[in-house]
mmCIF file as gemmi writes it, N, C-alpha and C atoms, coordinates in Angstrom:
data_model
loop_
_atom_site.group_PDB
_atom_site.id
_atom_site.type_symbol
_atom_site.label_atom_id
_atom_site.label_alt_id
_atom_site.label_comp_id
_atom_site.label_asym_id
_atom_site.label_entity_id
_atom_site.label_seq_id
_atom_site.pdbx_PDB_ins_code
_atom_site.Cartn_x
_atom_site.Cartn_y
_atom_site.Cartn_z
_atom_site.occupancy
_atom_site.B_iso_or_equiv
_atom_site.pdbx_formal_charge
_atom_site.auth_seq_id
_atom_site.auth_asym_id
_atom_site.pdbx_PDB_model_num
ATOM 1 N N . MET Axp A 1 ? 31.181 -8.127 50.141 1 0 ? 1 A 1
ATOM 2 C CA . MET Axp A 1 ? 30.805 -7.251 51.228 1 0 ? 1 A 1
ATOM 3 C C . MET Axp A 1 ? 30.844 -8.002 52.56 1 0 ? 1 A 1
ATOM 4 N N . ALA Axp A 2 ? 30.441 -9.254 52.526 1 0 ? 2 A 1
ATOM 5 C CA . ALA Axp A 2 ? 30.444 -10.05 53.756 1 0 ? 2 A 1
ATOM 6 C C . ALA Axp A 2 ? 31.862 -10.232 54.295 1 0 ? 2 A 1
ATOM 7 N N . LEU Axp A 3 ? 32.82 -10.428 53.407 1 0 ? 3 A 1
ATOM 8 C CA . LEU Axp A 3 ? 34.214 -10.592 53.846 1 0 ? 3 A 1
ATOM 9 C C . LEU Axp A 3 ? 34.759 -9.301 54.444 1 0 ? 3 A 1
ATOM 10 N N . ILE Axp A 4 ? 34.389 -8.18 53.878 1 0 ? 4 A 1
ATOM 11 C CA . ILE Axp A 4 ? 34.826 -6.889 54.415 1 0 ? 4 A 1
ATOM 12 C C . ILE Axp A 4 ? 34.289 -6.708 55.826 1 0 ? 4 A 1
ATOM 13 N N . LYS Axp A 5 ? 33.049 -7.097 56.029 1 0 ? 5 A 1
ATOM 14 C CA . LYS Axp A 5 ? 32.472 -7.042 57.379 1 0 ? 5 A 1
ATOM 15 C C . LYS Axp A 5 ? 33.157 -8.047 58.297 1 0 ? 5 A 1
ATOM 16 N N . HIS Axp A 6 ? 33.37 -9.255 57.805 1 0 ? 6 A 1
ATOM 17 C CA . HIS Axp A 6 ? 33.997 -10.313 58.606 1 0 ? 6 A 1
ATOM 18 C C . HIS Axp A 6 ? 35.377 -9.907 59.116 1 0 ? 6 A 1
ATOM 19 N N . TYR Axp A 7 ? 36.173 -9.303 58.256 1 0 ? 7 A 1
ATOM 20 C CA . TYR Axp A 7 ? 37.528 -8.924 58.638 1 0 ? 7 A 1
ATOM 21 C C . TYR Axp A 7 ? 37.596 -7.562 59.329 1 0 ? 7 A 1
ATOM 22 N N . GLY Axp A 8 ? 36.479 -6.877 59.444 1 0 ? 8 A 1
ATOM 23 C CA . GLY Axp A 8 ? 36.448 -5.608 60.169 1 0 ? 8 A 1
ATOM 24 C C . GLY Axp A 8 ? 37.157 -4.464 59.469 1 0 ? 8 A 1
ATOM 25 N N . CYS Axp A 9 ? 37.197 -4.498 58.15 1 0 ? 9 A 1
ATOM 26 C CA . CYS Axp A 9 ? 37.898 -3.466 57.387 1 0 ? 9 A 1
ATOM 27 C C . CYS Axp A 9 ? 37.355 -2.065 57.674 1 0 ? 9 A 1
ATOM 28 N N . GLY Axp A 10 ? 36.055 -1.996 57.974 1 0 ? 10 A 1
ATOM 29 C CA . GLY Axp A 10 ? 35.42 -0.71 58.25 1 0 ? 10 A 1
ATOM 30 C C . GLY Axp A 10 ? 35.839 -0.096 59.568 1 0 ? 10 A 1
ATOM 31 N N . GLY Axp A 11 ? 36.565 -0.841 60.403 1 0 ? 11 A 1
ATOM 32 C CA . GLY Axp A 11 ? 37.098 -0.256 61.626 1 0 ? 11 A 1
ATOM 33 C C . GLY Axp A 11 ? 38.205 0.745 61.335 1 0 ? 11 A 1
ATOM 34 N N . CYS Axp A 12 ? 38.86 0.581 60.196 1 0 ? 12 A 1
ATOM 35 C CA . CYS Axp A 12 ? 39.954 1.477 59.805 1 0 ? 12 A 1
ATOM 36 C C . CYS Axp A 12 ? 39.628 2.322 58.578 1 0 ? 12 A 1
ATOM 37 N N . HIS Axp A 13 ? 38.724 1.847 57.727 1 0 ? 13 A 1
ATOM 38 C CA . HIS Axp A 13 ? 38.436 2.523 56.459 1 0 ? 13 A 1
ATOM 39 C C . HIS Axp A 13 ? 36.969 2.927 56.365 1 0 ? 13 A 1
ATOM 40 N N . LEU Axp A 14 ? 36.724 4.062 55.744 1 0 ? 14 A 1
ATOM 41 C CA . LEU Axp A 14 ? 35.388 4.437 55.298 1 0 ? 14 A 1
ATOM 42 C C . LEU Axp A 14 ? 35.168 3.703 53.984 1 0 ? 14 A 1
ATOM 43 N N . ILE Axp A 15 ? 34.114 2.897 53.926 1 0 ? 15 A 1
ATOM 44 C CA . ILE Axp A 15 ? 33.866 2.091 52.727 1 0 ? 15 A 1
ATOM 45 C C . ILE Axp A 15 ? 32.407 2.266 52.316 1 0 ? 15 A 1
ATOM 46 N N . PRO Axp A 16 ? 32.167 2.849 51.141 1 0 ? 16 A 1
ATOM 47 C CA . PRO Axp A 16 ? 30.792 3.011 50.674 1 0 ? 16 A 1
ATOM 48 C C . PRO Axp A 16 ? 30.084 1.663 50.567 1 0 ? 16 A 1
ATOM 49 N N . GLN Axp A 17 ? 28.8 1.675 50.811 1 0 ? 17 A 1
ATOM 50 C CA . GLN Axp A 17 ? 27.912 0.512 50.7 1 0 ? 17 A 1
ATOM 51 C C . GLN Axp A 17 ? 28.091 -0.496 51.832 1 0 ? 17 A 1
ATOM 52 N N . ILE Axp A 18 ? 28.987 -0.239 52.785 1 0 ? 18 A 1
ATOM 53 C CA . ILE Axp A 18 ? 29.18 -1.135 53.921 1 0 ? 18 A 1
ATOM 54 C C . ILE Axp A 18 ? 28.699 -0.417 55.169 1 0 ? 18 A 1
ATOM 55 N N . ALA Axp A 19 ? 27.639 -0.943 55.767 1 0 ? 19 A 1
ATOM 56 C CA . ALA Axp A 19 ? 27.09 -0.328 56.973 1 0 ? 19 A 1
ATOM 57 C C . ALA Axp A 19 ? 28.154 -0.29 58.068 1 0 ? 19 A 1
ATOM 58 N N . ASP Axp A 20 ? 28.243 0.813 58.752 1 0 ? 20 A 1
ATOM 59 C CA . ASP Axp A 20 ? 29.166 1.03 59.866 1 0 ? 20 A 1
ATOM 60 C C . ASP Axp A 20 ? 30.637 1.018 59.469 1 0 ? 20 A 1
ATOM 61 N N . ALA Axp A 21 ? 30.968 1.056 58.202 1 0 ? 21 A 1
ATOM 62 C CA . ALA Axp A 21 ? 32.372 1.147 57.775 1 0 ? 21 A 1
ATOM 63 C C . ALA Axp A 21 ? 32.728 2.623 57.685 1 0 ? 21 A 1
ATOM 64 N N . LYS Axp A 22 ? 33.049 3.178 58.849 1 0 ? 22 A 1
ATOM 65 C CA . LYS Axp A 22 ? 33.289 4.614 58.944 1 0 ? 22 A 1
ATOM 66 C C . LYS Axp A 22 ? 34.635 4.915 59.6 1 0 ? 22 A 1
ATOM 67 N N . GLY Axp A 23 ? 35.567 3.962 59.538 1 0 ? 23 A 1
ATOM 68 C CA . GLY Axp A 23 ? 36.867 4.151 60.167 1 0 ? 23 A 1
ATOM 69 C C . GLY Axp A 23 ? 37.658 5.284 59.536 1 0 ? 23 A 1
ATOM 70 N N . ASN Axp A 24 ? 38.544 5.875 60.335 1 0 ? 24 A 1
ATOM 71 C CA . ASN Axp A 24 ? 39.374 6.955 59.811 1 0 ? 24 A 1
ATOM 72 C C . ASN Axp A 24 ? 40.865 6.748 60.127 1 0 ? 24 A 1
ATOM 73 N N . VAL Axp A 25 ? 41.256 5.511 60.402 1 0 ? 25 A 1
ATOM 74 C CA . VAL Axp A 25 ? 42.666 5.188 60.622 1 0 ? 25 A 1
ATOM 75 C C . VAL Axp A 25 ? 43.377 5.069 59.275 1 0 ? 25 A 1
ATOM 76 N N . GLY Axp A 26 ? 42.814 4.279 58.378 1 0 ? 26 A 1
ATOM 77 C CA . GLY Axp A 26 ? 43.333 4.137 57.024 1 0 ? 26 A 1
ATOM 78 C C . GLY Axp A 26 ? 42.591 5.073 56.093 1 0 ? 26 A 1
ATOM 79 N N . PRO Axp A 27 ? 43.012 5.144 54.847 1 0 ? 27 A 1
ATOM 80 C CA . PRO Axp A 27 ? 42.357 6.05 53.914 1 0 ? 27 A 1
ATOM 81 C C . PRO Axp A 27 ? 40.939 5.592 53.576 1 0 ? 27 A 1
ATOM 82 N N . PRO Axp A 28 ? 40.06 6.543 53.263 1 0 ? 28 A 1
ATOM 83 C CA . PRO Axp A 28 ? 38.736 6.162 52.78 1 0 ? 28 A 1
ATOM 84 C C . PRO Axp A 28 ? 38.882 5.428 51.45 1 0 ? 28 A 1
ATOM 85 N N . LEU Axp A 29 ? 38.035 4.457 51.217 1 0 ? 29 A 1
ATOM 86 C CA . LEU Axp A 29 ? 38.131 3.653 50.006 1 0 ? 29 A 1
ATOM 87 C C . LEU Axp A 29 ? 37.156 4.091 48.923 1 0 ? 29 A 1
ATOM 88 N N . LEU Axp A 30 ? 36.68 5.324 49.032 1 0 ? 30 A 1
ATOM 89 C CA . LEU Axp A 30 ? 35.852 5.907 47.974 1 0 ? 30 A 1
ATOM 90 C C . LEU Axp A 30 ? 36.664 5.926 46.682 1 0 ? 30 A 1
ATOM 91 N N . HIS Axp A 31 ? 36.106 5.489 45.618 1 0 ? 31 A 1
ATOM 92 C CA . HIS Axp A 31 ? 36.732 5.527 44.29 1 0 ? 31 A 1
ATOM 93 C C . HIS Axp A 31 ? 38.051 4.755 44.209 1 0 ? 31 A 1
ATOM 94 N N . VAL Axp A 32 ? 38.271 3.799 45.109 1 0 ? 32 A 1
ATOM 95 C CA . VAL Axp A 32 ? 39.537 3.056 45.099 1 0 ? 32 A 1
ATOM 96 C C . VAL Axp A 32 ? 39.749 2.302 43.786 1 0 ? 32 A 1
ATOM 97 N N . GLY Axp A 33 ? 38.689 1.938 43.115 1 0 ? 33 A 1
ATOM 98 C CA . GLY Axp A 33 ? 38.813 1.228 41.849 1 0 ? 33 A 1
ATOM 99 C C . GLY Axp A 33 ? 39.366 2.076 40.718 1 0 ? 33 A 1
ATOM 100 N N . THR Axp A 34 ? 39.425 3.388 40.909 1 0 ? 34 A 1
ATOM 101 C CA . THR Axp A 34 ? 39.939 4.275 39.86 1 0 ? 34 A 1
ATOM 102 C C . THR Axp A 34 ? 41.275 4.914 40.233 1 0 ? 34 A 1
ATOM 103 N N . ARG Axp A 35 ? 41.806 4.601 41.394 1 0 ? 35 A 1
ATOM 104 C CA . ARG Axp A 35 ? 43.072 5.21 41.815 1 0 ? 35 A 1
ATOM 105 C C . ARG Axp A 35 ? 44.243 4.65 41.011 1 0 ? 35 A 1
ATOM 106 N N . THR Axp A 36 ? 45.262 5.459 40.872 1 0 ? 36 A 1
ATOM 107 C CA . THR Axp A 36 ? 46.466 5.051 40.145 1 0 ? 36 A 1
ATOM 108 C C . THR Axp A 36 ? 47.36 4.183 41.014 1 0 ? 36 A 1
ATOM 109 N N . TYR Axp A 37 ? 47.434 4.504 42.303 1 0 ? 37 A 1
ATOM 110 C CA . TYR Axp A 37 ? 48.319 3.787 43.225 1 0 ? 37 A 1
ATOM 111 C C . TYR Axp A 37 ? 47.578 3.304 44.454 1 0 ? 37 A 1
ATOM 112 N N . LEU Axp A 38 ? 48.09 2.242 45.033 1 0 ? 38 A 1
ATOM 113 C CA . LEU Axp A 38 ? 47.661 1.739 46.335 1 0 ? 38 A 1
ATOM 114 C C . LEU Axp A 38 ? 48.753 2.118 47.326 1 0 ? 38 A 1
ATOM 115 N N . ALA Axp A 39 ? 48.375 2.64 48.468 1 0 ? 39 A 1
ATOM 116 C CA . ALA Axp A 39 ? 49.326 3.031 49.509 1 0 ? 39 A 1
ATOM 117 C C . ALA Axp A 39 ? 50.356 4.029 48.989 1 0 ? 39 A 1
ATOM 118 N N . GLY Axp A 40 ? 50.047 4.715 47.919 1 0 ? 40 A 1
ATOM 119 C CA . GLY Axp A 40 ? 50.927 5.73 47.383 1 0 ? 40 A 1
ATOM 120 C C . GLY Axp A 40 ? 52.14 5.223 46.619 1 0 ? 40 A 1
ATOM 121 N N . PHE Axp A 41 ? 52.327 3.905 46.543 1 0 ? 41 A 1
ATOM 122 C CA . PHE Axp A 41 ? 53.533 3.353 45.94 1 0 ? 41 A 1
ATOM 123 C C . PHE Axp A 41 ? 53.292 2.214 44.957 1 0 ? 41 A 1
ATOM 124 N N . ILE Axp A 42 ? 52.202 1.485 45.129 1 0 ? 42 A 1
ATOM 125 C CA . ILE Axp A 42 ? 51.979 0.251 44.374 1 0 ? 42 A 1
ATOM 126 C C . ILE Axp A 42 ? 50.972 0.533 43.259 1 0 ? 42 A 1
ATOM 127 N N . SER Axp A 43 ? 51.34 0.21 42.029 1 0 ? 43 A 1
ATOM 128 C CA . SER Axp A 43 ? 50.44 0.407 40.898 1 0 ? 43 A 1
ATOM 129 C C . SER Axp A 43 ? 49.128 -0.334 41.147 1 0 ? 43 A 1
ATOM 130 N N . ASN Axp A 44 ? 48.024 0.366 40.955 1 0 ? 44 A 1
ATOM 131 C CA . ASN Axp A 44 ? 46.705 -0.204 41.23 1 0 ? 44 A 1
ATOM 132 C C . ASN Axp A 44 ? 46.259 -1.107 40.083 1 0 ? 44 A 1
ATOM 133 N N . SER Axp A 45 ? 46.254 -2.398 40.345 1 0 ? 45 A 1
ATOM 134 C CA . SER Axp A 45 ? 45.713 -3.404 39.433 1 0 ? 45 A 1
ATOM 135 C C . SER Axp A 45 ? 44.999 -4.427 40.303 1 0 ? 45 A 1
ATOM 136 N N . PRO Axp A 46 ? 44.09 -5.216 39.742 1 0 ? 46 A 1
ATOM 137 C CA . PRO Axp A 46 ? 43.428 -6.236 40.561 1 0 ? 46 A 1
ATOM 138 C C . PRO Axp A 46 ? 44.428 -7.188 41.219 1 0 ? 46 A 1
ATOM 139 N N . GLU Axp A 47 ? 45.461 -7.569 40.498 1 0 ? 47 A 1
ATOM 140 C CA . GLU Axp A 47 ? 46.45 -8.495 41.066 1 0 ? 47 A 1
ATOM 141 C C . GLU Axp A 47 ? 47.189 -7.859 42.237 1 0 ? 47 A 1
ATOM 142 N N . ASN Axp A 48 ? 47.618 -6.611 42.065 1 0 ? 48 A 1
ATOM 143 C CA . ASN Axp A 48 ? 48.349 -5.931 43.134 1 0 ? 48 A 1
ATOM 144 C C . ASN Axp A 48 ? 47.457 -5.659 44.336 1 0 ? 48 A 1
ATOM 145 N N . MET Axp A 49 ? 46.197 -5.293 44.086 1 0 ? 49 A 1
ATOM 146 C CA . MET Axp A 49 ? 45.296 -5.042 45.207 1 0 ? 49 A 1
ATOM 147 C C . MET Axp A 49 ? 45.061 -6.327 45.994 1 0 ? 49 A 1
ATOM 148 N N . ALA Axp A 50 ? 44.857 -7.43 45.304 1 0 ? 50 A 1
ATOM 149 C CA . ALA Axp A 50 ? 44.64 -8.708 45.991 1 0 ? 50 A 1
ATOM 150 C C . ALA Axp A 50 ? 45.872 -9.082 46.824 1 0 ? 50 A 1
ATOM 151 N N . ARG Axp A 51 ? 47.065 -8.88 46.269 1 0 ? 51 A 1
ATOM 152 C CA . ARG Axp A 51 ? 48.296 -9.154 47.027 1 0 ? 51 A 1
ATOM 153 C C . ARG Axp A 51 ? 48.397 -8.258 48.247 1 0 ? 51 A 1
ATOM 154 N N . TRP Axp A 52 ? 48.057 -6.994 48.067 1 0 ? 52 A 1
ATOM 155 C CA . TRP Axp A 52 ? 48.084 -6.022 49.161 1 0 ? 52 A 1
ATOM 156 C C . TRP Axp A 52 ? 47.142 -6.458 50.284 1 0 ? 52 A 1
ATOM 157 N N . ILE Axp A 53 ? 45.933 -6.818 49.943 1 0 ? 53 A 1
ATOM 158 C CA . ILE Axp A 53 ? 44.936 -7.22 50.944 1 0 ? 53 A 1
ATOM 159 C C . ILE Axp A 53 ? 45.388 -8.484 51.668 1 0 ? 53 A 1
ATOM 160 N N . GLN Axp A 54 ? 45.942 -9.414 50.939 1 0 ? 54 A 1
ATOM 161 C CA . GLN Axp A 54 ? 46.346 -10.684 51.545 1 0 ? 54 A 1
ATOM 162 C C . GLN Axp A 54 ? 47.567 -10.515 52.453 1 0 ? 54 A 1
ATOM 163 N N . ASN Axp A 55 ? 48.536 -9.721 52.033 1 0 ? 55 A 1
ATOM 164 C CA . ASN Axp A 55 ? 49.756 -9.59 52.829 1 0 ? 55 A 1
ATOM 165 C C . ASN Axp A 55 ? 50.34 -8.183 52.668 1 0 ? 55 A 1
ATOM 166 N N . PRO Axp A 56 ? 49.742 -7.197 53.337 1 0 ? 56 A 1
ATOM 167 C CA . PRO Axp A 56 ? 50.186 -5.816 53.153 1 0 ? 56 A 1
ATOM 168 C C . PRO Axp A 56 ? 51.634 -5.571 53.58 1 0 ? 56 A 1
ATOM 169 N N . GLN Axp A 57 ? 52.123 -6.307 54.562 1 0 ? 57 A 1
ATOM 170 C CA . GLN Axp A 57 ? 53.506 -6.101 55.002 1 0 ? 57 A 1
ATOM 171 C C . GLN Axp A 57 ? 54.52 -6.624 53.983 1 0 ? 57 A 1
ATOM 172 N N . LYS Axp A 58 ? 54.175 -7.655 53.263 1 0 ? 58 A 1
ATOM 173 C CA . LYS Axp A 58 ? 55.054 -8.146 52.202 1 0 ? 58 A 1
ATOM 174 C C . LYS Axp A 58 ? 55.042 -7.175 51.025 1 0 ? 58 A 1
ATOM 175 N N . ALA Axp A 59 ? 53.865 -6.611 50.732 1 0 ? 59 A 1
ATOM 176 C CA . ALA Axp A 59 ? 53.733 -5.69 49.607 1 0 ? 59 A 1
ATOM 177 C C . ALA Axp A 59 ? 54.471 -4.378 49.864 1 0 ? 59 A 1
ATOM 178 N N . LEU Axp A 60 ? 54.422 -3.882 51.1 1 0 ? 60 A 1
ATOM 179 C CA . LEU Axp A 60 ? 55.069 -2.625 51.459 1 0 ? 60 A 1
ATOM 180 C C . LEU Axp A 60 ? 55.457 -2.695 52.938 1 0 ? 60 A 1
ATOM 181 N N . PRO Axp A 61 ? 56.64 -3.221 53.228 1 0 ? 61 A 1
ATOM 182 C CA . PRO Axp A 61 ? 57.049 -3.403 54.629 1 0 ? 61 A 1
ATOM 183 C C . PRO Axp A 61 ? 56.97 -2.114 55.443 1 0 ? 61 A 1
ATOM 184 N N . GLY Axp A 62 ? 56.463 -2.267 56.666 1 0 ? 62 A 1
ATOM 185 C CA . GLY Axp A 62 ? 56.397 -1.146 57.593 1 0 ? 62 A 1
ATOM 186 C C . GLY Axp A 62 ? 55.168 -0.278 57.485 1 0 ? 62 A 1
ATOM 187 N N . ASN Axp A 63 ? 54.248 -0.589 56.571 1 0 ? 63 A 1
ATOM 188 C CA . ASN Axp A 63 ? 53.033 0.225 56.474 1 0 ? 63 A 1
ATOM 189 C C . ASN Axp A 63 ? 52.128 -0.085 57.669 1 0 ? 63 A 1
ATOM 190 N N . ALA Axp A 64 ? 51.092 0.715 57.857 1 0 ? 64 A 1
ATOM 191 C CA . ALA Axp A 64 ? 50.235 0.595 59.035 1 0 ? 64 A 1
ATOM 192 C C . ALA Axp A 64 ? 49.164 -0.484 58.929 1 0 ? 64 A 1
ATOM 193 N N . MET Axp A 65 ? 48.948 -1.051 57.752 1 0 ? 65 A 1
ATOM 194 C CA . MET Axp A 65 ? 47.883 -2.038 57.599 1 0 ? 65 A 1
ATOM 195 C C . MET Axp A 65 ? 48.343 -3.403 58.124 1 0 ? 65 A 1
ATOM 196 N N . PRO Axp A 66 ? 47.574 -3.977 59.048 1 0 ? 66 A 1
ATOM 197 C CA . PRO Axp A 66 ? 47.972 -5.272 59.607 1 0 ? 66 A 1
ATOM 198 C C . PRO Axp A 66 ? 47.615 -6.426 58.681 1 0 ? 66 A 1
ATOM 199 N N . GLN Axp A 67 ? 48.329 -7.51 58.836 1 0 ? 67 A 1
ATOM 200 C CA . GLN Axp A 67 ? 47.97 -8.735 58.136 1 0 ? 67 A 1
ATOM 201 C C . GLN Axp A 67 ? 46.791 -9.35 58.885 1 0 ? 67 A 1
ATOM 202 N N . MET Axp A 68 ? 45.728 -9.652 58.163 1 0 ? 68 A 1
ATOM 203 C CA . MET Axp A 68 ? 44.492 -10.107 58.787 1 0 ? 68 A 1
ATOM 204 C C . MET Axp A 68 ? 44.208 -11.587 58.579 1 0 ? 68 A 1
ATOM 205 N N . GLY Axp A 69 ? 45.077 -12.295 57.877 1 0 ? 69 A 1
ATOM 206 C CA . GLY Axp A 69 ? 44.839 -13.713 57.621 1 0 ? 69 A 1
ATOM 207 C C . GLY Axp A 69 ? 43.887 -13.966 56.47 1 0 ? 69 A 1
ATOM 208 N N . VAL Axp A 70 ? 43.78 -13.013 55.563 1 0 ? 70 A 1
ATOM 209 C CA . VAL Axp A 70 ? 42.91 -13.144 54.397 1 0 ? 70 A 1
ATOM 210 C C . VAL Axp A 70 ? 43.522 -14.163 53.431 1 0 ? 70 A 1
ATOM 211 N N . THR Axp A 71 ? 42.722 -15.098 52.972 1 0 ? 71 A 1
ATOM 212 C CA . THR Axp A 71 ? 43.203 -16.12 52.038 1 0 ? 71 A 1
ATOM 213 C C . THR Axp A 71 ? 43.333 -15.535 50.627 1 0 ? 71 A 1
ATOM 214 N N . PRO Axp A 72 ? 44.06 -16.223 49.74 1 0 ? 72 A 1
ATOM 215 C CA . PRO Axp A 72 ? 44.154 -15.732 48.358 1 0 ? 72 A 1
ATOM 216 C C . PRO Axp A 72 ? 42.782 -15.546 47.692 1 0 ? 72 A 1
ATOM 217 N N . GLN Axp A 73 ? 41.885 -16.506 47.858 1 0 ? 73 A 1
ATOM 218 C CA . GLN Axp A 73 ? 40.561 -16.371 47.239 1 0 ? 73 A 1
ATOM 219 C C . GLN Axp A 73 ? 39.779 -15.221 47.863 1 0 ? 73 A 1
ATOM 220 N N . GLU Axp A 74 ? 39.838 -15.093 49.175 1 0 ? 74 A 1
ATOM 221 C CA . GLU Axp A 74 ? 39.135 -13.987 49.834 1 0 ? 74 A 1
ATOM 222 C C . GLU Axp A 74 ? 39.68 -12.641 49.368 1 0 ? 74 A 1
ATOM 223 N N . SER Axp A 75 ? 40.988 -12.541 49.201 1 0 ? 75 A 1
ATOM 224 C CA . SER Axp A 75 ? 41.559 -11.27 48.747 1 0 ? 75 A 1
ATOM 225 C C . SER Axp A 75 ? 41.081 -10.934 47.338 1 0 ? 75 A 1
ATOM 226 N N . ARG Axp A 76 ? 40.938 -11.939 46.495 1 0 ? 76 A 1
ATOM 227 C CA . ARG Axp A 76 ? 40.401 -11.699 45.145 1 0 ? 76 A 1
ATOM 228 C C . ARG Axp A 76 ? 38.936 -11.274 45.215 1 0 ? 76 A 1
ATOM 229 N N . ASP Axp A 77 ? 38.166 -11.888 46.114 1 0 ? 77 A 1
ATOM 230 C CA . ASP Axp A 77 ? 36.752 -11.525 46.254 1 0 ? 77 A 1
ATOM 231 C C . ASP Axp A 77 ? 36.596 -10.101 46.795 1 0 ? 77 A 1
ATOM 232 N N . ILE Axp A 78 ? 37.399 -9.747 47.785 1 0 ? 78 A 1
ATOM 233 C CA . ILE Axp A 78 ? 37.36 -8.375 48.327 1 0 ? 78 A 1
ATOM 234 C C . ILE Axp A 78 ? 37.76 -7.39 47.247 1 0 ? 78 A 1
ATOM 235 N N . THR Axp A 79 ? 38.806 -7.72 46.499 1 0 ? 79 A 1
ATOM 236 C CA . THR Axp A 79 ? 39.25 -6.859 45.405 1 0 ? 79 A 1
ATOM 237 C C . THR Axp A 79 ? 38.139 -6.664 44.382 1 0 ? 79 A 1
ATOM 238 N N . ALA Axp A 80 ? 37.434 -7.727 44.035 1 0 ? 80 A 1
ATOM 239 C CA . ALA Axp A 80 ? 36.347 -7.605 43.055 1 0 ? 80 A 1
ATOM 240 C C . ALA Axp A 80 ? 35.31 -6.596 43.526 1 0 ? 80 A 1
ATOM 241 N N . PHE Axp A 81 ? 34.963 -6.616 44.813 1 0 ? 81 A 1
ATOM 242 C CA . PHE Axp A 81 ? 34.018 -5.624 45.328 1 0 ? 81 A 1
ATOM 243 C C . PHE Axp A 81 ? 34.623 -4.229 45.287 1 0 ? 81 A 1
ATOM 244 N N . LEU Axp A 82 ? 35.856 -4.084 45.775 1 0 ? 82 A 1
ATOM 245 C CA . LEU Axp A 82 ? 36.467 -2.754 45.836 1 0 ? 82 A 1
ATOM 246 C C . LEU Axp A 82 ? 36.603 -2.125 44.453 1 0 ? 82 A 1
ATOM 247 N N . TYR Axp A 83 ? 36.789 -2.956 43.44 1 0 ? 83 A 1
ATOM 248 C CA . TYR Axp A 83 ? 36.886 -2.417 42.082 1 0 ? 83 A 1
ATOM 249 C C . TYR Axp A 83 ? 35.544 -1.902 41.551 1 0 ? 83 A 1
ATOM 250 N N . THR Axp A 84 ? 34.46 -2.185 42.235 1 0 ? 84 A 1
ATOM 251 C CA . THR Axp A 84 ? 33.169 -1.59 41.845 1 0 ? 84 A 1
ATOM 252 C C . THR Axp A 84 ? 33.053 -0.156 42.348 1 0 ? 84 A 1
ATOM 253 N N . LEU Axp A 85 ? 33.937 0.241 43.257 1 0 ? 85 A 1
ATOM 254 C CA . LEU Axp A 85 ? 33.891 1.587 43.842 1 0 ? 85 A 1
ATOM 255 C C . LEU Axp A 85 ? 34.635 2.55 42.918 1 0 ? 85 A 1
ATOM 256 N N . LYS Axp A 86 ? 33.905 3.077 41.976 1 0 ? 86 A 1
ATOM 257 C CA . LYS Axp A 86 ? 34.496 3.956 40.952 1 0 ? 86 A 1
ATOM 258 C C . LYS Axp A 86 ? 34.092 5.39 41.171 1 0 ? 86 A 1
């Protein structure tokens, strides 16, 4: 949760359990742990989500999510939290 706040993810996404994460630029992350796809194209798995968070432009070139400089470990930690959102 601290990393999500640190990187300002709530500026673009509505994220349950994160105070002030009420953004509406990106999709709401309610139930993201149970979705079939990420960004409508990428199969939802912990590995794919971590890759997406770390480098969204490499995962799906031209999408609206910016690269935020998230490290591999941080992306895994963020993914672990997001997978609790069922």
